[in-house]
Wavefront OBJ file of the C-alpha trace (Angstrom):
o trace
v 0.110 -0.108 -0.063
v 1.459 3.204 -1.246
v 1.066 6.422 1.273
v 1.566 10.088 0.014
v 2.141 13.763 1.628
v 1.047 16.405 1.136
v 1.430 20.082 2.846
v -1.124 22.555 3.850
v -0.845 25.574 4.703
v -3.301 28.656 5.556
v -2.214 32.055 4.269
v -2.054 33.529 7.664
v 0.500 31.408 9.198
v -0.092 32.771 12.581
v -3.476 31.626 12.353
v -3.260 28.611 10.371
v -0.399 26.641 11.397
v 0.738 23.694 8.996
v -1.119 20.778 8.125
v 0.023 17.376 6.409
v -2.439 15.024 4.818
v -1.339 11.318 3.998
v -3.405 9.530 1.391
v -3.472 5.749 0.758
v -3.523 3.625 -2.298
v -2.390 5.639 -4.647
v -1.302 3.299 -7.220
v -4.425 1.340 -7.322
v -7.232 4.222 -7.114
v -6.441 7.170 -5.538
v -9.241 5.640 -2.580
v -7.675 7.745 -0.097
v -7.917 10.896 -1.894
v -11.486 9.597 -3.556
v -12.281 9.353 0.625
v -10.839 12.516 1.456
v -14.055 15.165 2.602
v -14.975 18.869 2.116
v -14.534 20.684 5.210
v -11.612 18.483 6.397
v -8.891 20.292 5.819
v -8.445 24.373 7.033
v -5.544 25.107 4.724
v -5.640 27.206 0.939
v -2.381 26.623 0.085
v -1.575 22.805 -0.657
v 1.761 21.241 -1.976
v 1.902 18.093 -2.706
v 4.957 16.023 -2.603
v 4.015 13.429 -5.179
v 6.202 14.347 -8.280
v 8.900 12.401 -9.681
v 11.410 14.962 -11.053
v 13.941 16.984 -8.858
v 13.962 20.643 -10.678
v 10.490 20.614 -11.679
v 7.562 21.699 -10.208
v 4.605 20.286 -11.283
v 1.195 22.602 -12.081
v -1.249 20.712 -13.548
v -2.129 16.729 -14.214
v -4.412 14.904 -16.715
v -7.620 13.245 -15.562
v -8.574 9.613 -16.663
v -10.555 6.255 -15.994
v -10.645 2.695 -16.404
v -12.047 0.864 -19.258
v -12.737 -2.953 -18.177
v -14.175 -6.013 -20.773
v -15.119 -9.427 -20.346
v -15.708 -12.145 -22.583
v -17.373 -14.609 -21.986
v -16.468 -18.060 -22.417
v -17.935 -21.352 -23.277
v -14.949 -24.213 -22.460
v -14.532 -27.337 -25.269
v -12.195 -30.318 -24.704
v -8.843 -29.673 -25.523
v -7.486 -31.683 -28.557
v -5.223 -34.544 -27.067
v -2.817 -35.091 -30.066
v -1.998 -31.194 -30.854
v 1.239 -30.004 -29.994
v 0.497 -27.393 -26.245
v 3.093 -24.970 -25.982
v 3.557 -21.652 -23.920
v 4.862 -18.436 -25.285
v 5.639 -15.627 -23.086
v 6.887 -12.170 -24.308
v 9.614 -11.001 -21.279
v 12.016 -8.281 -20.252
v 10.115 -5.284 -21.801
v 10.490 -2.056 -19.760
v 7.100 -0.598 -18.676
v 6.652 2.059 -16.789
v 4.139 4.594 -16.104
v 1.165 4.614 -17.886
v 1.006 8.050 -17.789
v 4.426 9.202 -17.572
v 6.734 6.877 -19.861
v 3.409 7.029 -22.067
v 5.632 9.023 -24.440
v 8.252 6.815 -24.601
v 7.572 4.726 -27.306
v 8.058 1.600 -25.144
v 6.406 -1.980 -25.934
v 3.278 -3.304 -24.015
v 2.873 -6.892 -23.733
v -0.180 -7.540 -23.953
v 0.029 -5.997 -27.724
v 3.296 -7.763 -28.785
v 1.802 -11.323 -27.360
v -1.315 -10.746 -28.936
v -0.084 -9.582 -32.052
v 1.796 -13.129 -32.485
v -1.113 -15.051 -31.510
v -3.364 -13.275 -33.719
v -0.897 -14.202 -36.557
v -1.008 -17.905 -35.101
v -4.599 -18.061 -35.447
v -4.689 -16.777 -38.863
v -2.152 -19.572 -40.660
v -3.210 -22.857 -38.107
v -6.152 -24.037 -36.371
v -5.044 -22.436 -32.698
v -6.855 -23.106 -29.831
v -6.220 -20.682 -26.387
v -5.848 -22.466 -23.454
v -4.553 -19.972 -20.754
v -3.438 -15.984 -20.850
v -1.867 -13.617 -18.451
v -0.610 -10.322 -18.691
v 0.290 -7.304 -16.920
v -0.822 -6.471 -13.899
v -1.644 -3.029 -11.976
v -3.481 -0.704 -14.336
v -1.474 2.511 -14.332
v 1.285 0.293 -15.522
v 2.808 -0.545 -19.084
v 2.682 -4.384 -18.631
v 6.558 -5.884 -19.208
v 5.586 -9.931 -20.026
v 2.800 -11.784 -20.974
v 1.998 -15.369 -21.474
v -0.220 -17.613 -23.453
v -1.038 -21.299 -23.579
v -1.710 -23.256 -26.617
v -2.287 -26.040 -29.036
v -1.690 -26.600 -33.093
v -1.643 -29.529 -34.400
v 1.634 -31.664 -34.126
v 2.533 -31.255 -37.991
v 2.817 -27.359 -37.527
v 4.998 -27.577 -34.451
v 8.264 -26.653 -36.195
v 6.675 -23.997 -38.219
v 5.681 -22.043 -34.850
v 8.938 -22.026 -33.724
v 10.271 -20.720 -36.511
v 7.289 -18.712 -36.463
v 7.970 -16.963 -33.336
v 11.427 -16.666 -34.558
v 10.900 -14.529 -37.328
v 8.483 -12.489 -35.177
v 10.814 -11.668 -32.604
v 13.643 -11.227 -35.296
v 10.848 -8.081 -36.511
v 10.180 -7.437 -32.811
v 14.389 -6.698 -31.959
v 14.124 -4.063 -35.338
v 11.216 -2.455 -34.779
v 12.299 -1.998 -30.505
v 16.314 -1.667 -30.822
v 16.389 1.625 -28.997
v 13.457 0.840 -26.382
v 13.603 -2.805 -25.471
v 17.112 -3.641 -25.411
v 16.291 -6.582 -23.182
v 13.343 -7.481 -25.188
v 12.845 -11.770 -25.510
v 10.475 -14.386 -26.265
v 10.280 -17.620 -25.119
v 8.344 -20.814 -25.914
v 8.314 -23.854 -24.579
v 6.268 -27.277 -24.715
v 3.533 -28.127 -22.268
v 1.318 -31.217 -21.249
v -2.245 -31.625 -23.034
v -5.167 -29.389 -21.293
v -8.396 -30.417 -20.758
v -9.708 -27.799 -21.838
v -9.707 -24.725 -23.872
v -11.503 -21.277 -24.630
v -13.822 -22.002 -27.291
v -12.658 -20.482 -31.156
v -15.142 -18.545 -31.400
v -14.195 -16.508 -28.353
v -11.123 -16.808 -28.776
v -11.161 -15.443 -32.382
v -12.828 -12.553 -31.283
v -11.184 -11.980 -27.955
v -7.763 -11.561 -30.142
v -8.946 -9.570 -32.809
v -10.665 -7.124 -30.345
v -7.320 -6.591 -29.033
v -5.532 -6.543 -31.841
v -7.967 -2.955 -32.659
v -7.678 -1.652 -29.156
v -5.824 1.631 -29.478
v -2.830 1.873 -26.878
v -0.328 4.675 -26.145
v -0.606 8.378 -27.424
v -3.492 9.388 -29.241
v -3.427 13.389 -29.251
v -0.274 16.254 -28.129
v -1.538 19.061 -26.708
v -1.604 22.203 -28.510
v -0.709 24.273 -25.436
v 1.855 22.778 -24.063
v 4.657 21.585 -26.117
v 5.703 18.187 -25.505
v 2.943 17.423 -23.569
v 0.535 14.060 -24.304
v -2.762 15.303 -24.205
v -4.878 11.655 -24.490
v -3.683 8.236 -24.010
v -4.957 4.943 -23.824
v -2.838 2.060 -21.979
v -3.796 -1.973 -22.101
v -2.954 -2.368 -18.879
v -4.024 -6.210 -18.086
v -5.572 -9.437 -19.323
v -6.459 -11.874 -16.392
v -8.781 -15.198 -16.769
v -11.108 -14.926 -13.684
v -13.830 -17.318 -12.635
v -16.833 -17.527 -14.634
v -15.259 -18.637 -17.526
v -14.091 -14.657 -18.392
v -11.408 -13.008 -20.149
v -11.025 -9.618 -18.413
v -9.035 -6.850 -20.065
v -8.270 -3.585 -17.800
v -7.474 -0.676 -19.846
v -6.614 3.026 -18.329
v -7.405 6.240 -20.826
v -6.109 9.735 -19.763
v -6.474 13.063 -20.377
v -5.656 17.060 -19.599
v -9.146 18.179 -21.557
v -11.882 15.505 -20.351
v -14.207 15.285 -23.342
v -11.385 14.479 -25.111
v -11.003 11.461 -22.259
v -14.844 10.444 -22.302
v -13.750 9.896 -26.483
v -10.823 7.516 -25.982
v -12.408 5.773 -23.916
v -15.697 5.443 -26.114
v -13.139 4.660 -28.549
v -11.634 1.228 -26.761
v -15.472 0.562 -25.486
v -16.354 0.202 -29.556
v -13.637 -2.122 -29.798
v -14.424 -4.537 -27.090
v -18.161 -4.398 -27.944
v -17.757 -5.201 -31.879
v -16.564 -8.280 -30.431
v -18.794 -9.162 -28.289
v -17.462 -8.164 -24.587
v -19.404 -6.602 -22.028
v -17.674 -2.993 -21.087
v -18.045 -1.030 -18.604
v -16.340 2.484 -17.981
v -15.469 3.768 -14.196
v -15.943 7.376 -13.145
v -12.415 7.665 -13.438
v -11.197 11.415 -11.445
v -10.682 14.987 -12.589
v -7.720 16.305 -13.970
v -5.890 19.297 -12.820
v -5.992 22.457 -15.120
v -2.541 24.432 -15.010
v -2.636 27.671 -12.834
v 0.629 29.745 -14.538
v -0.575 33.137 -12.249
v -0.654 30.590 -9.305
v 1.058 32.503 -5.885
v 2.430 29.663 -4.111
v 4.705 28.626 -7.982
v 5.911 31.522 -8.266
v 6.879 31.628 -3.998
v 8.702 27.562 -5.363
v 10.175 29.146 -8.383
v 11.384 32.036 -6.390
v 12.575 29.726 -4.191
v 14.544 27.250 -6.573
v 16.402 29.972 -7.787
v 17.783 31.660 -4.798
v 18.678 28.176 -3.535
v 20.326 26.362 -6.611
v 21.023 29.334 -8.833
v 19.065 28.351 -11.615
v 15.125 27.885 -12.856
v 13.170 25.355 -12.717
v 11.449 23.567 -15.022
v 7.694 24.731 -14.588
v 5.083 21.655 -16.219
v 2.163 19.550 -16.545
v 2.165 16.013 -16.321
v 0.640 13.174 -18.310
v -0.595 11.478 -15.010
v -2.743 11.273 -12.362
v -2.270 13.621 -9.464
v -4.055 13.554 -6.020
v -4.756 17.309 -6.728
v -6.839 16.758 -9.062
v -9.029 14.708 -6.301
v -8.055 17.850 -3.543
v -9.003 20.705 -6.708
v -12.306 19.079 -6.792
v -13.286 18.972 -3.048
v -11.437 22.349 -2.196
v -12.188 24.274 -5.483
v -9.865 27.556 -3.781
v -6.875 25.865 -3.198
v -3.775 27.011 -4.418
v -1.606 24.059 -5.212
v 2.089 23.252 -6.404
v 3.895 19.450 -6.950
v 6.898 18.582 -6.380
v 9.933 15.778 -4.532
v 13.131 14.139 -5.732
v 13.722 12.504 -8.309
v 12.187 8.714 -8.671
v 12.595 6.162 -11.782
v 11.005 3.061 -12.932
v 7.626 4.379 -10.600
v 5.082 1.491 -10.195
v 7.417 -1.232 -11.237
v 9.669 -3.706 -9.684
v 12.397 -1.342 -10.343
v 11.178 1.925 -8.607
v 14.704 3.574 -7.187
v 14.771 7.311 -5.376
v 18.370 9.166 -6.891
v 19.620 10.291 -2.490
v 21.147 13.206 -3.897
v 17.880 14.832 -5.023
v 16.530 14.788 -1.489
v 18.282 16.949 -0.038
v 17.591 19.570 -2.808
v 13.921 18.929 -2.612
v 14.202 19.148 1.475
v 15.740 22.378 1.517
v 13.618 23.632 -1.473
v 10.819 22.782 1.021
v 11.794 23.990 3.642
v 12.343 27.497 2.363
v 9.138 27.643 0.300
v 6.814 26.947 3.403
v 9.362 30.097 4.993
v 8.137 32.383 2.063
v 4.805 31.603 1.635
v 3.064 34.745 1.822
v 0.949 36.230 4.437
v -2.320 38.246 4.623
l 1 2 3 4 5 6 7 8 9 10 11 12 13 14 15 16 17 18 19 20 21 22 23 24 25 26 27 28 29 30 31 32 33 34 35 36 37 38 39 40 41 42 43 44 45 46 47 48 49 50 51 52 53 54 55 56 57 58 59 60 61 62 63 64 65 66 67 68 69 70 71 72 73 74 75 76 77 78 79 80 81 82 83 84 85 86 87 88 89 90 91 92 93 94 95 96 97 98 99 100 101 102 103 104 105 106 107 108 109 110 111 112 113 114 115 116 117 118 119 120 121 122 123 124 125 126 127 128 129 130 131 132 133 134 135 136 137 138 139 140 141 142 143 144 145 146 147 148 149 150 151 152 153 154 155 156 157 158 159 160 161 162 163 164 165 166 167 168 169 170 171 172 173 174 175 176 177 178 179 180 181 182 183 184 185 186 187 188 189 190 191 192 193 194 195 196 197 198 199 200 201 202 203 204 205 206 207 208 209 210 211 212 213 214 215 216 217 218 219 220 221 222 223 224 225 226 227 228 229 230 231 232 233 234 235 236 237 238 239 240 241 242 243 244 245 246 247 248 249 250 251 252 253 254 255 256 257 258 259 260 261 262 263 264 265 266 267 268 269 270 271 272 273 274 275 276 277 278 279 280 281 282 283 284 285 286 287 288 289 290 291 292 293 294 295 296 297 298 299 300 301 302 303 304 305 306 307 308 309 310 311 312 313 314 315 316 317 318 319 320 321 322 323 324 325 326 327 328 329 330 331 332 333 334 335 336 337 338 339 340 341 342 343 344 345 346 347 348 349 350 351 352 353 354 355 356 357 358 359 360 361 362 363 364 365 366 367
């Protein structure tokens, strides 16, 4: 369970002491921030300590929502005279589905589905199991499937995978240096997913958009709208559950992206739901606390900090929804590999971050 911290201050410091707000479950649904009630806080300035690049001040973020599709299949008897194999995509870089979505990294679910779709178009393919990705806000690093083809196609599948792997290595030579695929023989399964559902599922996942959809027309280099094919899981009730995550700094664009994903899955015969999501945080370049933070950083370190918006969900959007008068800025030490097993913090940036935070608190203007 992740815990995030924000510091609040009143403009009249003598009569409004600092408050610290800790929230939980930021990675898994912002549930702590959602549960925040109006009237709980008294400050009117909020410093959010949940940013990932020291020297960068954030004044805006994207809103988002998850769209979930479920395919219900009929288990069928799996043929016993077929070649059963497990194919996997591994070693991808992954990363945060907001902050890293524009870095050209591969999505393991899309890569695996692409290969399975190729096989299904050439051979009599039985799909028995499939699993890929985990968190809704992480680009999936690994995915695997258990399949079967006629025994006489065994070597052809191995050749196909070698060719496909070479293609992927060429396509992702820069962003995925550790990409690898694996194919191993397996014992026959008793049951498989009925072929009609498997075919519709594979085609729908192939059609679903993944990655950047639109760039901001206001802030150069900022992703405006995107979608991430986050996870594919088999769940109880003979269902394949697919979770996707849409983000945008413009609410209407986020809704349009969710409807696009929804449409692809509906055409494939799935049941689809889109959650209520969470709001974005519209940038305010004239923010008083931003000016304090910028001036403080220049005074302490002799350089101008970067003022940015982020294509990721910060809890500031939810704070602002319940406290519309809040003046906010977000900054923190440098973090890398966020929401992945490689998550780490650059220790030398912690001292700069701490000194900056203390100086900002001292220099918050009073009424």
